[in-house]
Every structure is written in structure tokens, then in C-alpha cells.
MMTF fields as JSON, N, C-alpha, C and O atoms, coordinates in Angstrom:
{
  "mmtfVersion": "1.0.0",
  "mmtfProducer": "UNKNOWN",
  "numBonds": 467,
  "numAtoms": 468,
  "numGroups": 117,
  "numChains": 1,
  "numModels": 1,
  "chainsPerModel": [1],
  "groupsPerChain": [117],
  "chainIdList": ["A"],
  "bondAtomList": [4, 2, 8, 6, 12, 10, 16, 14, 20, 18, 24, 22, 28, 26, 32, 30, 36, 34, 40, 38, 44, 42, 48, 46, 52, 50, 56, 54, 60, 58, 64, 62, 68, 66, 72, 70, 76, 74, 80, 78, 84, 82, 88, 86, 92, 90, 96, 94, 100, 98, 104, 102, 108, 106, 112, 110, 116, 114, 120, 118, 124, 122, 128, 126, 132, 130, 136, 134, 140, 138, 144, 142, 148, 146, 152, 150, 156, 154, 160, 158, 164, 162, 168, 166, 172, 170, 176, 174, 180, 178, 184, 182, 188, 186, 192, 190, 196, 194, 200, 198, 204, 202, 208, 206, 212, 210, 216, 214, 220, 218, 224, 222, 228, 226, 232, 230, 236, 234, 240, 238, 244, 242, 248, 246, 252, 250, 256, 254, 260, 258, 264, 262, 268, 266, 272, 270, 276, 274, 280, 278, 284, 282, 288, 286, 292, 290, 296, 294, 300, 298, 304, 302, 308, 306, 312, 310, 316, 314, 320, 318, 324, 322, 328, 326, 332, 330, 336, 334, 340, 338, 344, 342, 348, 346, 352, 350, 356, 354, 360, 358, 364, 362, 368, 366, 372, 370, 376, 374, 380, 378, 384, 382, 388, 386, 392, 390, 396, 394, 400, 398, 404, 402, 408, 406, 412, 410, 416, 414, 420, 418, 424, 422, 428, 426, 432, 430, 436, 434, 440, 438, 444, 442, 448, 446, 452, 450, 456, 454, 460, 458, 464, 462],
  "bondOrderList": [1, 1, 1, 1, 1, 1, 1, 1, 1, 1, 1, 1, 1, 1, 1, 1, 1, 1, 1, 1, 1, 1, 1, 1, 1, 1, 1, 1, 1, 1, 1, 1, 1, 1, 1, 1, 1, 1, 1, 1, 1, 1, 1, 1, 1, 1, 1, 1, 1, 1, 1, 1, 1, 1, 1, 1, 1, 1, 1, 1, 1, 1, 1, 1, 1, 1, 1, 1, 1, 1, 1, 1, 1, 1, 1, 1, 1, 1, 1, 1, 1, 1, 1, 1, 1, 1, 1, 1, 1, 1, 1, 1, 1, 1, 1, 1, 1, 1, 1, 1, 1, 1, 1, 1, 1, 1, 1, 1, 1, 1, 1, 1, 1, 1, 1, 1],
  "groupList": [{"groupName": "GLN", "atomNameList": ["N", "CA", "C", "O"], "elementList": ["N", "C", "C", "O"], "formalChargeList": [0, 0, 0, 0], "bondAtomList": [1, 0, 2, 1, 3, 2], "bondOrderList": [1, 1, 2], "singleLetterCode": "Q", "chemCompType": "L-PEPTIDE LINKING"}, {"groupName": "VAL", "atomNameList": ["N", "CA", "C", "O"], "elementList": ["N", "C", "C", "O"], "formalChargeList": [0, 0, 0, 0], "bondAtomList": [1, 0, 2, 1, 3, 2], "bondOrderList": [1, 1, 2], "singleLetterCode": "V", "chemCompType": "L-PEPTIDE LINKING"}, {"groupName": "LEU", "atomNameList": ["N", "CA", "C", "O"], "elementList": ["N", "C", "C", "O"], "formalChargeList": [0, 0, 0, 0], "bondAtomList": [1, 0, 2, 1, 3, 2], "bondOrderList": [1, 1, 2], "singleLetterCode": "L", "chemCompType": "L-PEPTIDE LINKING"}, {"groupName": "GLU", "atomNameList": ["N", "CA", "C", "O"], "elementList": ["N", "C", "C", "O"], "formalChargeList": [0, 0, 0, 0], "bondAtomList": [1, 0, 2, 1, 3, 2], "bondOrderList": [1, 1, 2], "singleLetterCode": "E", "chemCompType": "L-PEPTIDE LINKING"}, {"groupName": "SER", "atomNameList": ["N", "CA", "C", "O"], "elementList": ["N", "C", "C", "O"], "formalChargeList": [0, 0, 0, 0], "bondAtomList": [1, 0, 2, 1, 3, 2], "bondOrderList": [1, 1, 2], "singleLetterCode": "S", "chemCompType": "L-PEPTIDE LINKING"}, {"groupName": "GLY", "atomNameList": ["N", "CA", "C", "O"], "elementList": ["N", "C", "C", "O"], "formalChargeList": [0, 0, 0, 0], "bondAtomList": [1, 0, 2, 1, 3, 2], "bondOrderList": [1, 1, 2], "singleLetterCode": "G", "chemCompType": "PEPTIDE LINKING"}, {"groupName": "PRO", "atomNameList": ["N", "CA", "C", "O"], "elementList": ["N", "C", "C", "O"], "formalChargeList": [0, 0, 0, 0], "bondAtomList": [1, 0, 2, 1, 3, 2], "bondOrderList": [1, 1, 2], "singleLetterCode": "P", "chemCompType": "L-PEPTIDE LINKING"}, {"groupName": "ARG", "atomNameList": ["N", "CA", "C", "O"], "elementList": ["N", "C", "C", "O"], "formalChargeList": [0, 0, 0, 0], "bondAtomList": [1, 0, 2, 1, 3, 2], "bondOrderList": [1, 1, 2], "singleLetterCode": "R", "chemCompType": "L-PEPTIDE LINKING"}, {"groupName": "CYS", "atomNameList": ["N", "CA", "C", "O"], "elementList": ["N", "C", "C", "O"], "formalChargeList": [0, 0, 0, 0], "bondAtomList": [1, 0, 2, 1, 3, 2], "bondOrderList": [1, 1, 2], "singleLetterCode": "C", "chemCompType": "L-PEPTIDE LINKING"}, {"groupName": "ALA", "atomNameList": ["N", "CA", "C", "O"], "elementList": ["N", "C", "C", "O"], "formalChargeList": [0, 0, 0, 0], "bondAtomList": [1, 0, 2, 1, 3, 2], "bondOrderList": [1, 1, 2], "singleLetterCode": "A", "chemCompType": "L-PEPTIDE LINKING"}, {"groupName": "THR", "atomNameList": ["N", "CA", "C", "O"], "elementList": ["N", "C", "C", "O"], "formalChargeList": [0, 0, 0, 0], "bondAtomList": [1, 0, 2, 1, 3, 2], "bondOrderList": [1, 1, 2], "singleLetterCode": "T", "chemCompType": "L-PEPTIDE LINKING"}, {"groupName": "MET", "atomNameList": ["N", "CA", "C", "O"], "elementList": ["N", "C", "C", "O"], "formalChargeList": [0, 0, 0, 0], "bondAtomList": [1, 0, 2, 1, 3, 2], "bondOrderList": [1, 1, 2], "singleLetterCode": "M", "chemCompType": "L-PEPTIDE LINKING"}, {"groupName": "ILE", "atomNameList": ["N", "CA", "C", "O"], "elementList": ["N", "C", "C", "O"], "formalChargeList": [0, 0, 0, 0], "bondAtomList": [1, 0, 2, 1, 3, 2], "bondOrderList": [1, 1, 2], "singleLetterCode": "I", "chemCompType": "L-PEPTIDE LINKING"}, {"groupName": "TRP", "atomNameList": ["N", "CA", "C", "O"], "elementList": ["N", "C", "C", "O"], "formalChargeList": [0, 0, 0, 0], "bondAtomList": [1, 0, 2, 1, 3, 2], "bondOrderList": [1, 1, 2], "singleLetterCode": "W", "chemCompType": "L-PEPTIDE LINKING"}, {"groupName": "TYR", "atomNameList": ["N", "CA", "C", "O"], "elementList": ["N", "C", "C", "O"], "formalChargeList": [0, 0, 0, 0], "bondAtomList": [1, 0, 2, 1, 3, 2], "bondOrderList": [1, 1, 2], "singleLetterCode": "Y", "chemCompType": "L-PEPTIDE LINKING"}, {"groupName": "LYS", "atomNameList": ["N", "CA", "C", "O"], "elementList": ["N", "C", "C", "O"], "formalChargeList": [0, 0, 0, 0], "bondAtomList": [1, 0, 2, 1, 3, 2], "bondOrderList": [1, 1, 2], "singleLetterCode": "K", "chemCompType": "L-PEPTIDE LINKING"}, {"groupName": "ASN", "atomNameList": ["N", "CA", "C", "O"], "elementList": ["N", "C", "C", "O"], "formalChargeList": [0, 0, 0, 0], "bondAtomList": [1, 0, 2, 1, 3, 2], "bondOrderList": [1, 1, 2], "singleLetterCode": "N", "chemCompType": "L-PEPTIDE LINKING"}, {"groupName": "ASP", "atomNameList": ["N", "CA", "C", "O"], "elementList": ["N", "C", "C", "O"], "formalChargeList": [0, 0, 0, 0], "bondAtomList": [1, 0, 2, 1, 3, 2], "bondOrderList": [1, 1, 2], "singleLetterCode": "D", "chemCompType": "L-PEPTIDE LINKING"}, {"groupName": "PHE", "atomNameList": ["N", "CA", "C", "O"], "elementList": ["N", "C", "C", "O"], "formalChargeList": [0, 0, 0, 0], "bondAtomList": [1, 0, 2, 1, 3, 2], "bondOrderList": [1, 1, 2], "singleLetterCode": "F", "chemCompType": "L-PEPTIDE LINKING"}],
  "groupTypeList": [0, 1, 0, 2, 1, 3, 4, 5, 5, 5, 2, 1, 0, 6, 5, 5, 4, 2, 7, 2, 4, 8, 9, 9, 4, 5, 10, 11, 2, 5, 12, 4, 9, 11, 5, 13, 14, 7, 0, 9, 6, 5, 15, 0, 7, 3, 2, 1, 9, 10, 12, 10, 4, 6, 5, 16, 10, 16, 14, 9, 17, 4, 1, 15, 5, 7, 18, 10, 12, 4, 7, 17, 16, 9, 15, 16, 10, 2, 14, 2, 0, 11, 16, 4, 2, 15, 6, 3, 17, 10, 9, 1, 14, 14, 8, 16, 9, 7, 7, 9, 12, 12, 9, 11, 17, 14, 13, 5, 15, 5, 10, 2, 1, 10, 1, 4, 4],
  "groupIdList": [1, 2, 3, 4, 5, 6, 7, 8, 9, 10, 11, 12, 13, 14, 15, 16, 17, 18, 19, 20, 21, 22, 23, 24, 25, 26, 27, 28, 29, 30, 31, 32, 33, 34, 35, 36, 37, 38, 39, 40, 41, 42, 43, 44, 45, 46, 47, 48, 49, 50, 51, 52, 53, 54, 55, 56, 57, 58, 59, 60, 61, 62, 63, 64, 65, 66, 67, 68, 69, 70, 71, 72, 73, 74, 75, 76, 77, 78, 79, 80, 81, 82, 83, 84, 85, 86, 87, 88, 89, 90, 91, 92, 93, 94, 95, 96, 97, 98, 99, 100, 101, 102, 103, 104, 105, 106, 107, 108, 109, 110, 111, 112, 113, 114, 115, 116, 117],
  "secStructList": [7, 3, 3, 3, 3, 3, 3, 7, 7, 3, 3, 3, 7, 6, 6, 7, 7, 3, 3, 3, 3, 3, 3, 3, 3, 3, 7, 7, 6, 6, 7, 7, 3, 3, 3, 3, 3, 3, 3, 7, 6, 6, 1, 7, 7, 3, 3, 3, 3, 3, 3, 3, 6, 6, 7, 7, 3, 3, 3, 7, 6, 6, 6, 6, 6, 6, 3, 3, 3, 3, 3, 3, 6, 6, 6, 6, 3, 3, 3, 3, 3, 3, 7, 1, 7, 7, 4, 4, 4, 7, 3, 3, 3, 3, 3, 3, 3, 3, 3, 4, 4, 4, 6, 3, 3, 3, 3, 7, 7, 7, 3, 3, 3, 3, 3, 7, 7],
  "xCoordList": [50.143, 51.32, 51.26, 50.661, 51.881, 51.97, 53.423, 54.114, 53.883, 55.237, 55.148, 54.332, 55.998, 55.987, 57.394, 58.358, 57.513, 58.82, 58.728, 57.996, 59.485, 59.499, 60.549, 61.545, 60.307, 61.274, 61.032, 59.995, 61.994, 61.819, 62.588, 62.578, 63.254, 64.028, 65.278, 65.63, 65.934, 67.154, 67.519, 66.974, 68.455, 68.931, 68.221, 68.181, 67.668, 66.969, 67.286, 67.526, 67.287, 67.56, 66.322, 65.201, 66.516, 65.364, 64.46, 64.931, 63.168, 62.192, 61.852, 60.924, 62.588, 62.36, 61.25, 60.575, 61.075, 59.996, 60.53, 61.522, 59.847, 60.102, 58.771, 57.844, 58.68, 57.518, 57.992, 58.764, 57.517, 57.805, 56.721, 55.551, 57.141, 56.194, 56.376, 57.471, 55.297, 55.331, 54.542, 53.321, 55.252, 54.607, 54.237, 55.089, 52.962, 52.466, 52.152, 51.657, 52.441, 52.102, 51.7, 51.939, 51.091, 50.613, 49.122, 48.408, 48.653, 47.224, 46.787, 46.956, 46.225, 45.798, 44.368, 43.923, 43.656, 42.295, 42.308, 43.062, 41.467, 41.385, 42.324, 42.308, 43.136, 43.986, 43.088, 42.434, 43.058, 42.133, 42.72, 41.98, 44.039, 44.677, 46.124, 46.732, 46.658, 48.082, 48.62, 47.867, 49.912, 50.447, 51.948, 52.634, 52.424, 53.855, 54.259, 53.575, 55.374, 55.98, 57.427, 57.967, 58.042, 59.447, 60.201, 59.63, 61.49, 62.351, 63.633, 64.428, 63.814, 65.028, 66.097, 65.771, 67.37, 68.441, 68.236, 68.033, 68.292, 68.159, 66.753, 66.55, 65.778, 64.384, 63.53, 63.928, 62.34, 61.412, 60.69, 60.574, 60.213, 59.414, 58.114, 57.477, 57.728, 56.52, 55.648, 56.122, 54.36, 53.403, 53.572, 53.736, 53.532, 53.545, 52.144, 51.584, 51.586, 50.264, 49.686, 50.419, 48.372, 47.681, 46.488, 45.963, 46.072, 44.886, 44.138, 44.725, 42.844, 42.048, 41.477, 41.575, 40.88, 40.293, 39.239, 39.201, 38.38, 37.418, 38.063, 37.408, 39.344, 40.016, 40.175, 40.564, 39.875, 40.063, 41.548, 42.263, 41.987, 43.406, 43.629, 42.746, 44.826, 45.23, 46.703, 47.504, 47.058, 48.435, 48.965, 48.216, 50.256, 50.913, 50.864, 50.93, 50.748, 50.675, 51.893, 51.786, 53.029, 54.271, 54.328, 55.159, 53.451, 53.495, 52.222, 52.149, 51.231, 49.969, 50.209, 50.932, 49.594, 49.736, 50.963, 51.101, 51.861, 53.076, 53.125, 53.631, 52.604, 52.644, 51.238, 50.25, 51.166, 49.895, 50.052, 50.921, 49.204, 49.202, 48.111, 47.025, 48.412, 47.427, 47.742, 48.791, 46.825, 47.073, 46.402, 45.416, 46.963, 46.4, 46.052, 46.928, 44.787, 44.376, 44.628, 44.924, 44.507, 44.718, 46.166, 46.447, 47.077, 48.497, 49.008, 50.182, 48.132, 48.549, 49.755, 50.727, 49.674, 50.787, 50.318, 49.278, 51.105, 50.868, 51.903, 53.056, 51.479, 52.382, 52.419, 51.495, 53.518, 53.608, 54.294, 55.498, 53.522, 54.074, 54.526, 53.724, 55.799, 56.367, 56.865, 57.77, 56.278, 56.658, 57.203, 57.015, 57.876, 58.421, 59.202, 59.006, 60.07, 60.799, 61.728, 62.295, 61.867, 62.699, 63.772, 63.604, 64.858, 65.896, 65.345, 65.816, 64.363, 63.796, 62.942, 62.486, 62.719, 62.03, 63.0, 62.584, 64.28, 65.281, 65.015, 64.944, 64.866, 64.542, 64.489, 64.511, 64.419, 64.061, 62.537, 61.916, 61.951, 60.499, 60.072, 60.581, 59.121, 58.649, 57.192, 56.369, 56.896, 55.529, 54.922, 55.589, 53.656, 52.95, 51.613, 50.933, 51.251, 49.91, 49.355, 50.054, 48.105, 47.503, 46.288, 45.385, 46.282, 45.127, 44.488, 44.809, 43.573, 43.058, 42.343, 42.397, 41.684, 40.879, 41.715, 41.202, 42.984, 43.857, 45.008, 45.981, 44.881, 45.886, 47.289, 48.25, 47.381, 48.667, 49.166, 48.427, 50.428, 51.091, 52.18, 52.921, 52.271, 53.338, 54.172, 53.644, 55.485, 56.394, 57.329, 57.751, 57.647, 58.708, 60.045, 60.108, 61.113, 62.456, 62.873, 63.878, 62.11, 62.377, 63.175, 63.902, 63.021, 63.798, 64.261, 63.484, 65.514, 66.111, 65.83, 66.053, 65.342, 65.153, 66.072, 66.013, 66.915, 67.833, 67.572, 67.651, 67.26, 66.999, 68.15, 68.298, 68.954, 70.162, 70.644, 70.481, 71.244, 71.838, 73.313, 73.993],
  "yCoordList": [33.6, 32.932, 31.436, 30.983, 30.692, 29.24, 28.836, 29.288, 27.984, 27.451, 25.959, 25.226, 25.54, 24.149, 23.582, 24.208, 22.403, 21.761, 20.325, 19.502, 20.045, 18.704, 17.833, 18.327, 16.526, 15.558, 14.231, 14.034, 13.325, 11.987, 11.687, 10.553, 12.688, 12.444, 11.626, 11.386, 11.207, 10.438, 9.699, 9.953, 8.776, 7.958, 6.606, 5.942, 6.208, 4.928, 4.282, 4.973, 2.964, 2.249, 2.233, 2.35, 2.091, 1.951, 0.804, -0.273, 1.059, 0.085, 0.212, -0.436, 1.034, 1.206, 2.184, 2.694, 2.438, 3.312, 4.333, 4.102, 5.463, 6.49, 7.133, 7.154, 7.659, 8.46, 9.836, 9.973, 10.838, 12.219, 12.744, 12.376, 13.612, 14.276, 15.781, 16.271, 16.499, 17.961, 18.423, 18.277, 18.978, 19.487, 20.949, 21.783, 21.239, 22.603, 23.261, 22.613, 24.545, 25.311, 26.718, 27.148, 27.421, 28.762, 28.767, 27.892, 29.748, 29.916, 29.043, 29.421, 27.875, 26.949, 27.223, 26.648, 28.084, 28.412, 29.038, 29.974, 28.514, 29.045, 28.398, 28.753, 27.463, 26.736, 25.802, 24.921, 25.994, 25.265, 23.982, 23.068, 23.902, 22.705, 22.662, 23.685, 21.446, 21.259, 20.294, 19.528, 20.336, 19.463, 19.295, 19.915, 18.433, 18.193, 18.563, 18.233, 19.249, 19.602, 19.125, 18.865, 19.014, 18.624, 19.371, 19.817, 19.492, 20.141, 19.351, 19.236, 18.807, 18.067, 19.044, 20.145, 18.648, 19.545, 19.98, 19.148, 21.269, 21.788, 21.822, 22.136, 21.503, 21.479, 22.412, 22.846, 22.713, 23.554, 22.751, 21.529, 23.458, 22.814, 22.304, 22.995, 21.09, 20.493, 19.921, 19.546, 19.864, 19.295, 17.792, 17.116, 17.27, 15.827, 15.353, 14.461, 15.95, 15.553, 16.66, 17.382, 16.782, 17.741, 17.08, 16.073, 17.674, 17.219, 18.454, 19.335, 18.513, 19.666, 19.472, 18.394, 20.539, 20.458, 19.362, 18.667, 19.187, 18.067, 16.696, 15.676, 16.655, 15.371, 14.867, 13.719, 15.721, 15.307, 15.35, 16.286, 14.325, 14.225, 14.334, 14.044, 14.758, 14.883, 14.51, 14.891, 13.755, 13.294, 13.612, 13.646, 13.841, 13.91, 12.518, 11.507, 12.478, 11.188, 10.31, 9.086, 10.945, 10.188, 9.449, 8.559, 9.813, 9.167, 8.402, 7.755, 8.467, 7.765, 6.282, 5.651, 5.731, 4.32, 3.981, 2.855, 4.954, 4.711, 5.58, 5.15, 6.784, 7.725, 7.913, 7.849, 8.145, 8.424, 9.615, 9.625, 10.611, 11.776, 11.59, 11.093, 11.992, 11.91, 12.978, 13.619, 13.154, 14.153, 13.724, 12.988, 14.201, 13.991, 15.373, 16.104, 15.725, 17.076, 17.343, 18.471, 16.301, 16.471, 16.847, 17.566, 16.352, 16.628, 17.73, 18.096, 18.262, 19.268, 18.777, 19.506, 17.548, 16.936, 16.362, 15.709, 16.621, 16.115, 15.031, 15.134, 13.996, 12.887, 12.627, 12.967, 12.015, 11.501, 10.144, 10.058, 9.096, 7.744, 7.478, 7.547, 7.175, 6.965, 5.524, 5.116, 4.774, 3.381, 3.216, 4.081, 2.106, 1.799, 2.987, 3.388, 3.531, 4.734, 4.454, 3.369, 5.47, 5.397, 6.476, 7.475, 6.286, 7.336, 8.709, 9.738, 8.722, 10.0, 10.68, 11.805, 10.018, 10.661, 11.485, 12.175, 11.406, 12.17, 13.661, 14.186, 14.342, 15.765, 16.273, 15.499, 17.578, 18.19, 18.277, 18.814, 17.754, 17.735, 18.835, 18.946, 19.639, 20.775, 20.589, 20.107, 20.98, 20.997, 22.369, 23.395, 22.372, 23.611, 23.662, 22.647, 24.857, 25.101, 26.319, 27.316, 26.236, 27.32, 27.889, 27.157, 29.202, 29.912, 30.627, 31.776, 29.918, 30.364, 31.711, 32.485, 32.002, 33.218, 34.482, 35.518, 34.405, 35.568, 35.237, 35.985, 34.103, 33.682, 33.654, 34.151, 33.063, 33.003, 31.567, 30.657, 31.372, 30.077, 30.136, 31.115, 29.075, 28.937, 27.712, 26.711, 27.811, 26.739, 26.361, 27.208, 25.066, 24.625, 24.778, 25.222, 24.407, 24.56, 23.359, 23.412, 22.275, 21.114, 20.023, 20.261, 18.819, 17.669, 16.893, 16.672, 16.482, 15.857, 14.356, 13.653, 13.893, 12.466, 12.056, 12.62, 11.081, 10.575, 9.09, 8.299, 8.722, 7.326, 6.841, 7.244, 5.974, 5.527, 4.215, 3.941, 3.405, 2.158, 2.361, 1.42],
  "zCoordList": [63.719, 63.181, 63.445, 64.42, 62.569, 62.701, 62.553, 61.64, 63.456, 63.354, 63.016, 63.574, 62.102, 61.633, 61.748, 61.307, 62.337, 62.493, 61.994, 62.544, 60.942, 60.355, 61.027, 61.555, 60.996, 61.486, 60.779, 60.145, 60.894, 60.351, 59.081, 58.603, 58.531, 57.318, 57.612, 58.767, 56.544, 56.706, 55.442, 54.368, 55.591, 54.479, 54.509, 55.544, 53.375, 53.294, 51.953, 50.963, 51.927, 50.686, 49.801, 50.297, 48.514, 47.612, 48.063, 48.428, 48.03, 48.502, 49.97, 50.454, 50.676, 52.11, 52.416, 51.522, 53.722, 54.189, 55.182, 55.873, 55.232, 56.226, 56.585, 55.775, 57.804, 58.176, 58.621, 59.57, 57.919, 58.279, 59.21, 59.106, 60.12, 61.019, 60.915, 60.638, 61.138, 61.159, 62.373, 62.429, 63.339, 64.548, 64.329, 64.021, 64.492, 64.284, 65.621, 66.543, 65.714, 66.913, 66.507, 65.378, 67.438, 67.132, 66.91, 67.399, 66.178, 65.946, 64.778, 63.619, 65.081, 64.047, 63.58, 62.586, 64.276, 63.87, 62.484, 62.22, 61.603, 60.252, 59.256, 58.077, 59.697, 58.755, 57.936, 58.494, 56.622, 55.766, 55.209, 54.845, 55.138, 54.597, 55.051, 55.368, 55.073, 55.338, 54.3, 53.698, 54.098, 53.067, 53.151, 53.964, 52.281, 52.126, 50.702, 49.733, 50.606, 49.333, 49.385, 50.46, 48.222, 48.199, 47.113, 46.118, 47.335, 46.359, 46.219, 47.152, 45.023, 44.711, 44.219, 43.777, 44.293, 43.838, 42.39, 41.505, 42.161, 40.808, 40.262, 39.089, 41.094, 40.633, 41.472, 42.553, 40.947, 41.678, 42.753, 42.667, 43.756, 44.79, 44.182, 43.387, 44.562, 44.01, 45.11, 46.183, 44.812, 45.748, 45.839, 44.824, 47.054, 47.268, 47.66, 47.022, 48.704, 49.176, 50.048, 50.724, 50.026, 50.883, 51.552, 51.077, 52.669, 53.371, 53.861, 54.491, 53.57, 53.962, 55.362, 55.949, 55.881, 57.217, 57.34, 58.355, 56.329, 56.421, 56.232, 56.447, 55.829, 55.68, 54.257, 54.044, 53.277, 51.888, 51.533, 51.89, 50.83, 50.492, 48.983, 48.176, 48.641, 47.249, 47.152, 48.005, 46.1, 45.952, 44.556, 43.58, 44.488, 43.195, 42.562, 43.261, 41.249, 40.559, 40.872, 40.948, 41.049, 41.252, 42.587, 42.766, 43.528, 44.84, 45.177, 46.222, 44.315, 44.575, 44.766, 43.994, 45.804, 46.098, 46.922, 47.398, 47.095, 47.891, 49.155, 50.191, 49.06, 50.19, 50.746, 50.014, 52.052, 52.71, 53.649, 54.521, 53.457, 54.339, 55.39, 55.093, 56.606, 57.681, 58.727, 58.681, 59.658, 60.703, 61.997, 62.0, 63.081, 64.408, 64.942, 65.402, 64.882, 65.273, 66.758, 67.152, 67.571, 69.009, 69.308, 70.267, 68.477, 68.672, 67.754, 67.817, 66.9, 65.911, 65.115, 64.92, 64.666, 63.948, 62.62, 62.532, 61.6, 60.248, 59.962, 60.379, 59.253, 58.944, 57.44, 56.701, 57.018, 55.653, 55.732, 55.973, 55.528, 55.474, 54.054, 53.123, 53.879, 52.561, 52.452, 53.179, 51.554, 51.319, 49.913, 49.057, 49.68, 48.348, 47.791, 46.644, 48.599, 48.195, 47.028, 46.901, 46.175, 44.983, 45.047, 45.746, 44.336, 44.328, 43.915, 44.399, 43.036, 42.591, 43.656, 43.453, 44.779, 45.904, 46.76, 47.69, 46.439, 47.188, 47.044, 45.933, 48.189, 48.177, 49.615, 50.571, 49.736, 51.011, 51.048, 50.13, 52.099, 52.246, 53.217, 54.332, 52.753, 53.525, 53.927, 53.148, 55.147, 55.642, 55.367, 55.502, 54.981, 54.657, 55.378, 55.532, 55.816, 56.346, 55.63, 55.453, 55.223, 54.441, 55.149, 55.556, 55.288, 55.819, 54.642, 54.341, 53.978, 52.689, 52.762, 51.806, 53.859, 53.935, 53.781, 53.356, 54.118, 53.93, 52.977, 52.877, 52.28, 51.29, 51.9, 51.312, 53.087, 53.777, 53.835, 54.21, 53.459, 53.56, 54.612, 54.703, 55.409, 56.389, 56.006, 55.52, 56.233, 55.83, 56.963, 57.75, 57.033, 57.901, 57.197, 56.05, 57.892, 57.317, 56.491, 55.783, 56.572, 55.745, 56.424, 57.388, 55.897, 56.357, 55.132, 54.204, 55.128, 53.958, 53.943, 54.929, 52.816, 52.57, 51.433, 50.341, 51.692, 50.685, 50.481, 51.42, 49.247, 48.901, 48.039, 46.886, 48.616, 47.913, 48.493, 49.682, 47.624, 48.09, 48.4, 48.808]
}
């Protein structure tokens, strides 16, 4: 099992920045990728960014050049640096860990990001 706890959400003005953190615990062996997803009110959950075990990253087109995903393996922590935030970035952001060999996904409970003036 893997437990994921997100933090760092909050209210920020358009153009501002936030850094989300995801603390992972449990059996991390075999986790092939981790990522951030978000769900805005009335919309489906969507991929924001992922990072694989070798360190390859992938971003949604809507956040490329503004968001950066990274991780600290020693601390078992995943980060999402979000810059130049827009009102359309408002959503609950969820941390994900994937154990591909058994097709298992683990999810945190989410952290709310609100971009508003």
C-alpha cells in the first residue's frame, strides 16, 4: 500500500505562484511513476504532469512552461511548482502514484488551489 498526502494549496492571485507537495509513505518499491492531476468544478479529472522512475516528465499542454514537476527520492516527496497561475488553474489537485506491474493507482485526498483576484 501507498499513502499520499498533499499540501500547499490555497488562494493566490492571477500571475502568482504556489508549490504543492505530496508526501508518500508505505511500500514505494515498484512505483513506476508519480504525477499530479486536477479536477475543476463540474469537470473530469485531468492530467497535469507526471514523472517516471528514471525522471522523464510529461506535462499537459495547458501548463507547459508554467508548471514544473520534481521529486526528492530521499524524502519520498513529489512537488509541483506552479508559476504564472491563471483562474482556469483553479481546481482540486491530486497526487498519484502508479505501480504499473499490477496496474494499481494510489491517490491522495487532494488540495484545493484557487486562483482569483
